[in-house]
N, C-alpha and C positions, 0 to 999 in steps of 0.2 A: 902367883898363880900356881896351883898344884898341877903337876904334870902327870896326866893319866892318858890312857888310850883315847879318851873322849876329846882330846885336844884337836883331833881331826874334824870334829863337829863345830869348831869355832868359826866365826866369821873372819875371813882373811882380808877383806877389803878395808883399807886404812892402816894395815900393819906394815912395818918395815920388813922387807924381804931381800934375801941375797941368794943368788944361784950359786950353791957351793960346788956341785958337780953336775955335769951334763954330758951326754954323748955328742952334743953339738958344741964344740969347743968355743965358738964365738959367744955362746951364752954364759959361760963360766965367768963369774965376777960381776954380773949385772946386779945392781942393788938399787933400792929405792922403795917408794911406797906403792903398795898394790892398789890400783885404781879400778880394776875391773877383773871379773872372773867369769869364764865360760866353762863349758863341760870339759874341754881339753887344754885350756890355756889360762895363764895369768897375764894381765897387762900391768907392767911395772913402770912407773914414772921415774925415769933416771935423768936428773937435772931438768932439762926442758923437753926431752924426747921420751915418748912412750914405747917401750920394748915389749913385744909379745913373746912369751916363753911357754913352750909345751910342757905340760905337767908330766907326761908319761916318761920322758927321757931325762928328767932332772931331779936333783935333790936340793931342797930349799932350806934355808935357815930363816926363821921368822922371829922378829923381836916384837913382843906384845907391849902394851902400854905400861905394864909394871916392870919392864926391863927383863922379862923372862925370855931366854933364847931357846928355841926348839928347832931341831933338825928333823925334817920330815921328807920321806921319799915321795916324790910326786905321783907314783903309781897308786898310792893309797888315796890320793886326793882326786883322781880322775872321776868325773861325774858332775852332774849339776849340783850347785851348792845346796839347793833346797832338798835334793834327794840324799845328800850326805847325812842329813839329820836323821833320816829313817834307817840308815844302814847300821847293821849290828857290827860292833867292833870286837875282834878277838883279842884277848889280852896276850901281849907278847912277852911280858915279864911277870 
């Protein structure tokens, strides 16, 4: 997968995710498959338990199907998934 600013427009449900940093220390290290996404949260299936993590206060590492790992600040991902497709992305590099 080619890494571009458009990666925030990807579908995250079904990808592997890990909370790399968070202002809520109990969320750091949560990893598993993303099973649901709302405007402000990701639901991550960790073994047999589903953990809900706020996007605004976390930095996530996503592993896509082709083993590409991307670190994304959750502040960029806040919003409904269907509205993220319409959002214009400013190039950061």
